[in-house]
C-alpha positions as CSV (number, residue, x, y, z in Angstrom):
1,M,33.8,87.2,-25.1
2,T,34.4,87.5,-21.8
3,L,31.8,86.5,-19.1
4,R,31.4,88.2,-16.4
5,L,30.0,87.2,-12.9
6,S,28.1,89.1,-10.5
7,P,29.9,89.1,-6.9
8,I,26.8,88.7,-4.9
9,R,25.3,85.9,-7.1
10,V,28.7,83.9,-6.4
11,L,28.9,84.4,-2.6
12,R,24.7,83.9,-2.4
13,T,25.2,80.3,-4.5
14,S,28.5,79.0,-2.6
15,I,29.2,77.5,0.8
16,P,28.4,79.9,3.9
17,R,30.9,81.7,5.9
18,T,32.3,79.7,8.8
19,R,34.1,82.5,10.2
20,G,33.0,83.9,14.0
21,L,30.3,80.9,14.0
22,A,28.7,79.9,17.7
23,T,29.8,76.3,18.9
24,T,26.8,74.1,20.9
25,A,28.4,75.1,23.8
26,D,27.9,78.6,23.1
27,L,24.5,78.2,23.2
28,S,24.0,76.4,25.6
29,N,25.6,79.0,27.8
30,E,23.2,81.7,26.6
31,S,20.4,79.4,27.6
32,K,18.6,79.9,31.8
33,G,15.6,77.3,30.5
34,P,14.6,74.2,28.9
35,T,16.9,72.9,25.7
36,G,14.1,72.6,23.0
37,V,14.5,69.7,21.0
38,V,12.6,69.7,17.8
39,L,12.1,66.3,16.1
40,L,11.5,67.4,12.3
41,N,9.5,65.1,9.4
42,M,6.9,65.0,6.8
43,G,4.3,64.5,8.8
44,G,0.7,62.9,8.1
45,P,-2.7,64.0,8.5
46,S,-3.8,62.1,12.0
47,T,-7.8,62.1,10.6
48,I,-9.7,61.7,7.0
49,P,-10.7,65.2,7.0
50,E,-7.2,66.5,7.1
51,V,-6.0,65.1,3.9
52,Y,-6.4,67.1,1.4
53,D,-4.8,69.5,3.0
54,F,-1.4,66.9,4.0
55,L,-1.8,66.3,0.1
56,Y,-1.8,70.8,-0.9
57,R,0.7,71.3,1.5
58,L,3.5,68.3,0.1
59,F,2.4,69.4,-3.7
60,A,2.7,73.2,-3.2
61,D,6.7,72.1,-1.8
62,G,8.7,72.6,-4.7
63,D,12.0,71.7,-2.9
64,L,10.0,67.7,-2.4
65,I,8.0,67.9,-5.7
66,P,9.4,70.4,-8.3
67,L,6.2,71.3,-10.5
68,G,7.7,74.5,-12.0
69,R,6.1,78.1,-12.2
70,Y,2.2,76.8,-11.8
71,Q,3.5,74.8,-8.9
72,E,0.4,76.0,-6.3
73,K,-2.0,75.5,-8.9
74,L,-1.1,72.3,-9.7
75,A,-0.6,71.0,-6.1
76,R,-4.4,72.3,-5.6
77,F,-5.6,70.2,-8.1
78,I,-3.5,66.9,-7.8
79,A,-3.9,67.3,-4.3
80,W,-7.9,67.6,-5.3
81,R,-7.5,64.5,-7.5
82,R,-5.9,62.1,-5.3
83,T,-8.1,63.0,-2.1
84,P,-10.3,60.6,-2.3
85,K,-8.1,57.7,-3.0
86,I,-5.5,58.5,-0.5
87,E,-8.6,59.2,1.8
88,H,-9.8,55.2,1.1
89,H,-5.9,54.6,1.6
90,Y,-5.7,55.8,5.2
91,E,-9.5,54.6,6.1
92,E,-7.3,51.1,5.5
93,I,-4.4,51.4,7.9
94,G,-7.5,52.1,10.9
95,G,-8.6,56.3,9.9
96,G,-5.3,58.3,9.8
97,S,-1.6,57.7,10.5
98,P,0.2,57.0,13.4
99,I,2.8,59.1,12.7
100,R,2.5,61.9,15.3
101,K,1.9,59.6,17.9
102,W,4.7,58.2,17.2
103,S,7.0,61.6,17.1
104,E,5.6,62.7,20.5
105,Y,6.2,59.7,21.9
106,Q,9.8,59.5,20.7
107,A,9.9,63.1,21.6
108,T,9.3,62.8,24.9
109,E,11.2,59.4,25.6
110,M,14.1,61.3,24.1
111,C,13.8,63.7,26.6
112,K,13.6,61.6,29.5
113,R,16.6,59.8,28.7
114,L,18.5,63.2,28.0
115,D,17.9,64.8,30.9
116,K,20.0,61.3,32.6
117,L,22.3,61.9,29.8
118,S,23.0,65.9,29.8
119,P,21.9,67.4,33.7
120,E,23.7,70.6,32.8
121,T,21.6,71.3,29.3
122,A,18.3,69.9,31.8
123,P,15.4,69.7,31.7
124,H,15.1,68.8,27.4
125,K,11.4,69.1,26.6
126,G,10.5,67.4,23.2
127,Y,8.8,69.4,20.3
128,V,7.2,67.9,16.6
129,A,7.4,70.1,13.8
130,F,5.6,68.3,10.5
131,R,6.0,69.8,7.6
132,Y,2.6,69.0,5.7
133,A,0.7,68.1,9.1
134,K,-0.7,69.3,12.5
135,P,1.9,70.5,14.2
136,L,3.1,73.1,11.5
137,T,6.2,74.5,12.2
138,A,4.8,77.7,13.1
139,D,2.5,76.4,15.4
140,T,5.4,74.5,17.3
141,L,7.4,77.5,17.5
142,A,5.1,79.7,18.8
143,Q,4.3,77.2,21.8
144,M,7.9,77.0,22.1
145,Q,8.4,80.7,22.6
146,Q,5.1,80.4,25.0
147,D,7.6,77.8,26.9
148,G,10.1,80.3,27.2
149,I,12.4,78.2,25.4
150,K,15.9,79.8,24.7
151,R,18.2,77.5,23.3
152,A,16.7,74.7,20.6
153,I,18.0,71.8,18.4
154,A,16.2,71.1,15.4
155,F,16.9,67.2,15.1
156,T,15.5,66.1,11.8
157,Q,14.1,63.1,11.6
158,Y,15.1,61.6,8.1
159,P,18.5,60.0,9.1
160,Q,19.6,60.8,5.6
161,Y,19.7,64.2,4.4
162,S,18.0,65.5,1.2
163,C,17.4,69.1,0.0
164,S,13.8,68.1,-0.5
165,T,13.0,66.5,2.9
166,T,15.5,67.4,5.9
167,G,16.4,70.7,3.6
168,S,12.7,71.8,3.1
169,S,11.7,71.5,6.6
170,L,15.2,73.5,7.9
171,N,13.9,76.0,5.4
172,E,10.7,76.1,6.8
173,L,11.6,76.8,10.1
174,W,14.2,79.4,8.8
175,K,11.2,81.1,7.4
176,V,9.0,80.6,10.2
177,T,11.5,82.4,12.5
178,K,11.8,85.3,10.3
179,R,8.4,86.3,10.9
180,L,7.5,84.9,14.3
181,D,10.9,85.8,16.2
182,P,12.8,88.2,14.3
183,D,15.3,88.7,17.0
184,S,16.3,85.4,17.4
185,E,15.7,85.1,20.8
186,I,15.7,81.2,20.0
187,K,19.0,80.2,19.6
188,W,19.1,77.4,17.2
189,S,21.3,74.4,16.2
190,V,21.0,71.7,13.9
191,I,21.2,67.7,13.9
192,D,21.0,67.5,10.1
193,R,21.9,64.4,9.6
194,W,22.8,60.8,11.1
195,P,22.7,58.1,8.8
196,T,25.5,55.9,10.2
197,H,24.6,56.7,13.6
198,S,25.8,53.4,16.1
199,G,22.7,53.2,18.0
200,L,20.6,54.2,14.4
201,V,22.4,51.1,13.0
202,K,22.6,48.7,15.6
203,T,18.5,48.9,15.9
204,F,17.8,48.3,11.9
205,A,20.1,45.0,12.8
206,Q,18.4,43.9,15.6
207,L,14.4,44.7,13.7
208,I,16.2,42.7,10.5
209,T,17.3,39.7,12.9
210,D,14.4,39.5,14.5
211,K,12.6,39.3,11.2
212,L,14.6,36.3,9.8
213,K,13.9,34.2,13.2
214,E,10.6,33.7,11.6
215,Y,12.1,31.6,8.8
216,D,13.3,28.2,8.6
217,E,17.0,27.8,9.6
218,S,17.7,25.8,6.8
219,V,16.8,29.4,4.6
220,R,17.6,31.6,6.8
221,D,20.6,33.2,5.3
222,R,19.7,33.0,1.8
223,V,16.9,35.6,2.7
224,I,16.9,38.6,0.0
225,L,16.6,41.6,2.0
226,L,15.1,44.7,0.0
227,F,16.3,48.2,1.9
228,S,13.6,50.1,0.8
229,A,13.7,54.2,0.6
230,H,11.5,57.0,-0.5
231,S,12.5,57.6,-3.9
232,L,13.3,61.0,-5.2
233,P,13.3,62.8,-8.7
234,M,16.7,62.6,-11.2
235,S,16.4,66.6,-11.5
236,V,16.9,66.8,-7.8
237,V,19.4,63.9,-7.5
238,N,21.1,65.3,-10.3
239,R,21.6,68.7,-8.5
240,G,24.1,66.8,-6.2
241,D,21.6,65.8,-3.5
242,P,23.2,63.7,-1.2
243,Y,20.4,61.7,-0.1
244,P,21.1,58.7,-2.4
245,A,24.8,58.1,-1.3
246,E,23.8,58.4,2.6
247,V,20.6,55.8,2.4
248,A,23.6,53.6,0.9
249,A,26.0,54.3,3.7
250,T,23.1,53.2,5.9
251,V,22.3,50.3,4.4
252,Y,25.8,49.7,4.3
253,S,26.4,50.3,7.8
254,V,23.6,47.7,8.9
255,M,24.7,44.6,6.8
256,S,28.1,45.5,8.1
257,E,26.5,44.8,11.9
258,L,25.0,41.6,10.6
259,K,28.4,40.6,8.8
260,F,26.7,40.6,5.5
261,T,24.9,37.1,6.4
262,N,22.1,38.2,3.3
263,P,22.0,39.2,0.0
264,Y,20.9,42.8,0.1
265,R,19.7,45.6,-2.2
266,L,18.6,49.0,-2.1
267,V,15.5,49.7,-3.4
268,W,13.1,52.9,-3.9
269,Q,9.0,53.7,-3.3
270,S,6.7,56.5,-3.7
271,Q,7.8,57.3,-6.9
272,V,4.8,59.9,-7.8
273,G,4.5,61.5,-12.0
274,P,5.5,60.3,-14.6
275,S,9.6,62.1,-14.7
276,A,12.7,59.7,-14.1
277,W,13.0,59.1,-10.2
278,L,15.5,56.7,-8.6
279,G,15.3,53.0,-9.4
280,A,14.6,50.7,-9.2
281,Q,11.4,50.4,-8.2
282,T,10.3,48.4,-4.5
283,S,7.0,46.8,-5.7
284,D,8.9,45.9,-9.5
285,T,11.6,44.5,-7.6
286,I,9.6,41.9,-5.5
287,K,8.0,40.7,-8.7
288,S,10.6,40.7,-10.9
289,L,11.8,38.5,-7.9
290,V,9.0,36.4,-7.2
291,K,9.4,35.4,-11.0
292,K,12.7,34.0,-10.8
293,G,11.7,31.7,-8.0
294,Q,12.9,34.1,-5.3
295,T,10.3,34.4,-2.3
296,N,11.6,34.4,0.5
297,I,12.3,38.3,0.8
298,I,12.4,41.1,4.0
299,L,11.8,44.4,3.4
300,V,13.2,47.1,5.5
301,P,11.9,50.1,5.9
302,I,15.3,52.0,6.0
303,A,14.5,55.8,5.5
304,F,11.4,56.1,8.6
305,T,11.3,56.5,11.9
306,S,8.1,55.3,12.3
307,D,5.4,53.9,10.4
308,H,3.1,56.0,8.4
309,I,1.2,55.6,5.3
310,E,4.1,54.2,3.4
311,T,5.0,51.6,5.2
312,L,1.3,50.3,6.5
313,H,-0.2,50.8,3.3
314,E,2.4,50.5,0.5
315,L,4.6,48.1,1.5
316,D,2.2,46.1,4.1
317,L,-0.9,45.9,1.8
318,E,-0.1,47.4,-1.6
319,I,3.4,45.1,-1.9
320,I,3.0,42.2,0.6
321,K,-0.8,41.0,0.8
322,E,-1.6,41.6,-2.5
323,T,1.5,39.4,-3.7
324,K,0.2,36.9,-1.6
325,V,3.8,34.8,-0.9
326,E,3.8,33.7,2.2
327,G,7.6,34.6,2.5
328,I,7.3,38.3,2.1
329,K,7.7,40.2,5.2
330,R,8.4,43.3,6.8
331,A,11.2,44.4,9.3
332,E,8.9,46.3,11.9
333,S,10.0,50.0,11.5
334,L,11.5,51.5,14.4
335,N,8.6,53.3,16.7
336,G,9.1,53.2,20.0
337,H,12.0,50.5,19.9
338,P,14.4,51.5,23.2
339,M,17.2,50.8,21.1
340,F,16.1,53.6,19.1
341,L,14.8,55.5,21.8
342,D,18.9,55.5,23.4
343,A,19.9,56.3,19.9
344,L,17.8,59.4,19.8
345,A,18.8,60.7,23.4
346,D,22.6,59.6,22.2
347,A,22.5,61.7,18.9
348,V,22.1,64.9,20.8
349,H,23.7,64.3,23.6
350,N,26.6,63.6,20.9
351,H,25.2,67.0,19.5
352,L,25.1,69.2,23.0
353,T,28.7,68.3,23.8
354,G,30.5,69.0,20.2
355,A,31.5,72.3,19.0
356,A,30.1,72.0,15.6
357,V,26.8,73.6,15.2
358,A,25.9,72.0,12.6
359,S,27.2,68.7,10.4
360,N,30.3,70.4,7.9
361,Q,28.3,68.6,4.9
362,Y,25.2,70.9,5.6
363,A,27.5,73.8,5.0
364,M,27.8,73.2,1.7
365,Q,24.8,73.8,-0.7
366,C,24.1,70.7,-3.2
367,P,27.0,71.6,-6.3
368,M,24.0,72.9,-9.3
369,C,21.6,74.8,-6.6
370,T,20.3,78.1,-7.2
371,K,17.7,78.5,-4.5
372,E,18.6,81.7,-2.7
373,V,16.7,80.5,0.4
374,C,18.8,77.5,0.5
375,T,21.7,79.9,1.5
376,D,20.1,81.9,3.4
377,S,18.5,79.7,5.7
378,R,21.6,77.8,6.3
379,N,23.9,81.1,7.1
380,F,21.2,82.1,10.0
381,F,21.6,78.2,11.4
382,L,25.3,78.3,10.7
383,T,25.8,81.5,12.4
384,Q,23.5,81.8,14.8
């Protein structure tokens, strides 16, 4: 039997065409107004009444949590079931997520630095576009149009790429752009990953060093560093998602910066549902280490650029506080650390002076991916 492949299907699931790609210089030359820099992130409910909508959008996103043909119905049901519990969690951390506060601060401070680093593309105006909470992507794009933005950079705040996070945000940006900016008046380029950026690595290393100083010098070099990142369903991993490798690259780079002074492991948190996810789980690892008498441990939120529910509640309250072991601590999040703000500006500056509208990796879909939206959004951003 001869297997016949549709030429259209082969084209749509292969690497997007790259001939005739615009460069960042081309896009900058077209812009006469401010350069927009849009920080993409998951977001979080800033107030308790926003929790249900946040959860519904999260579980309705098949790029993040694939639930099959009944995705929307299941998303509404799961959100309804989980809302009371999650509302309580947000109450316990002060009544809402601080991620919007930190993201807007980071965007503002980054642009101040960019105006000095890159006067030829100034002024720079920072924006925040969340996937599941306000400000949503559509609202941010509408504001950019009102502000007269013609040149913009979509800057992921997931330093390590996953199709379930950065990929989902860029797919959403493409969908919204088709609807609100059908003539592509705003020209885009993309910082789609930056897992080993030197400024990011040095900031993590500094925060770990600061926390290690809280231990007696006699035990300091034996403190275990547990780098904790949001887990991912194995169905996504097995599709060829680069996230596990890129998180590991960040961890290795940070440990290289620290001269491998301490034992360390990469662990995973926030598993949802009964299906198989990346492990070992952070909470299980802590329990196992404590049972073995290893109680000097620093948790490092390696895949997050600011505090939110997964650091303030899951790590700080559910793991550290409930474990009641004095030697278990958490490194501070990146938040408003000056070194991190410098890193954000440097990443954008390098992008503006480079030739590529996105990384080489972005041009390649996950090998087992068959989603047309992933191909279409890539073609859009790569061939502006």
